[in-house]
C-alpha positions as a LaTeX table, in Angstrom:
\begin{tabular}{lrrr}
\hline
Residue & $x$ (\AA) & $y$ (\AA) & $z$ (\AA) \\
\hline
Met1 & 206.96 & 158.30 & 92.84 \\
Lys2 & 204.78 & 160.23 & 90.42 \\
Lys3 & 202.97 & 157.17 & 89.08 \\
Tyr4 & 202.13 & 155.94 & 92.59 \\
Leu5 & 200.79 & 159.20 & 94.02 \\
Arg6 & 197.14 & 158.34 & 93.42 \\
Glu7 & 197.50 & 154.89 & 95.00 \\
Ile8 & 199.25 & 156.31 & 98.06 \\
Glu9 & 196.60 & 159.00 & 98.42 \\
Ile10 & 193.70 & 156.54 & 98.12 \\
Ser11 & 195.38 & 154.15 & 100.58 \\
Gly12 & 195.72 & 156.96 & 103.08 \\
Leu13 & 192.08 & 157.93 & 102.65 \\
Ile14 & 190.92 & 154.34 & 103.16 \\
Leu15 & 193.04 & 154.01 & 106.30 \\
Val16 & 191.60 & 157.24 & 107.70 \\
Ile17 & 188.06 & 155.98 & 107.08 \\
Ile18 & 188.91 & 152.63 & 108.69 \\
Gly19 & 190.38 & 154.46 & 111.68 \\
Ile20 & 187.29 & 156.63 & 112.09 \\
Val21 & 184.98 & 153.60 & 111.94 \\
Cys22 & 187.18 & 151.67 & 114.40 \\
Ser23 & 187.20 & 154.61 & 116.81 \\
Trp24 & 183.38 & 154.76 & 116.69 \\
Ile25 & 183.07 & 151.01 & 117.31 \\
Trp26 & 185.94 & 150.13 & 119.66 \\
Gly27 & 187.15 & 153.47 & 120.99 \\
Ala28 & 189.58 & 156.23 & 120.10 \\
Asn29 & 192.74 & 154.37 & 121.10 \\
Phe30 & 192.12 & 151.57 & 118.63 \\
Gly31 & 191.13 & 153.84 & 115.74 \\
Met32 & 194.00 & 156.25 & 116.23 \\
Trp33 & 196.66 & 154.08 & 114.55 \\
Pro34 & 195.01 & 153.55 & 111.15 \\
Cys35 & 194.12 & 157.26 & 111.10 \\
Leu36 & 197.70 & 158.19 & 111.93 \\
Val37 & 199.14 & 156.01 & 109.16 \\
Gly38 & 196.54 & 157.27 & 106.69 \\
Leu39 & 197.25 & 160.90 & 107.50 \\
Phe40 & 200.99 & 160.25 & 107.16 \\
Leu41 & 200.45 & 158.76 & 103.69 \\
Trp42 & 198.31 & 161.73 & 102.73 \\
Leu43 & 201.01 & 164.07 & 104.06 \\
Ile44 & 203.60 & 162.41 & 101.81 \\
Thr45 & 201.51 & 163.06 & 98.70 \\
Phe46 & 200.64 & 166.57 & 99.92 \\
Leu47 & 204.31 & 167.48 & 100.33 \\
Tyr48 & 205.31 & 165.95 & 96.99 \\
Lys49 & 202.64 & 167.93 & 95.20 \\
Ala50 & 203.59 & 171.09 & 97.10 \\
Phe51 & 207.19 & 170.83 & 95.90 \\
His52 & 205.90 & 170.36 & 92.33 \\
Trp53 & 203.38 & 173.21 & 92.53 \\
Asn54 & 203.20 & 174.08 & 88.83 \\
Glu55 & 202.28 & 170.54 & 87.87 \\
Tyr56 & 199.67 & 170.05 & 90.64 \\
Ala57 & 198.37 & 173.60 & 91.21 \\
Arg58 & 194.67 & 172.72 & 91.01 \\
Glu59 & 194.99 & 169.70 & 93.30 \\
Asn60 & 197.09 & 171.70 & 95.76 \\
Lys61 & 194.37 & 174.33 & 96.06 \\
Gln62 & 191.80 & 171.60 & 96.72 \\
Asn63 & 194.05 & 169.99 & 99.34 \\
Ile64 & 194.54 & 173.31 & 101.09 \\
Met65 & 190.77 & 173.87 & 101.23 \\
Ile66 & 190.19 & 170.34 & 102.58 \\
Leu67 & 192.88 & 170.89 & 105.20 \\
Leu68 & 191.37 & 174.22 & 106.29 \\
Ile69 & 187.89 & 172.69 & 106.55 \\
Ala70 & 189.27 & 169.79 & 108.61 \\
Ile71 & 191.03 & 172.22 & 110.96 \\
Ile72 & 187.84 & 174.27 & 111.39 \\
Ile73 & 185.84 & 171.10 & 112.15 \\
Leu74 & 188.40 & 169.98 & 114.73 \\
Ile75 & 188.40 & 173.39 & 116.41 \\
Leu76 & 184.59 & 173.42 & 116.51 \\
Gln77 & 184.57 & 169.95 & 118.07 \\
Met78 & 187.04 & 171.08 & 120.71 \\
Ile79 & 184.90 & 174.13 & 121.52 \\
Ile80 & 181.70 & 172.10 & 121.70 \\
Arg81 & 183.24 & 169.55 & 124.11 \\
Leu82 & 184.32 & 172.28 & 126.52 \\
\hline
\end{tabular}
């Protein structure tokens, strides 16, 4: 698993980007599935690195910051749409 972490993470990122672009072009329902699969792949790598904290401490801190920023952006979008 360790040697494939980077490939899984990049694949997840690419799928999220594809899902975002598809949702802009064809609507949210169509773009949701690639985003969902991409986020699931990213979650797998996130959890693996979390269980091996000492080995991936720097990357884990970056992932936590990215996750917090994403949550803040989603909350702001929800507030703005109300």
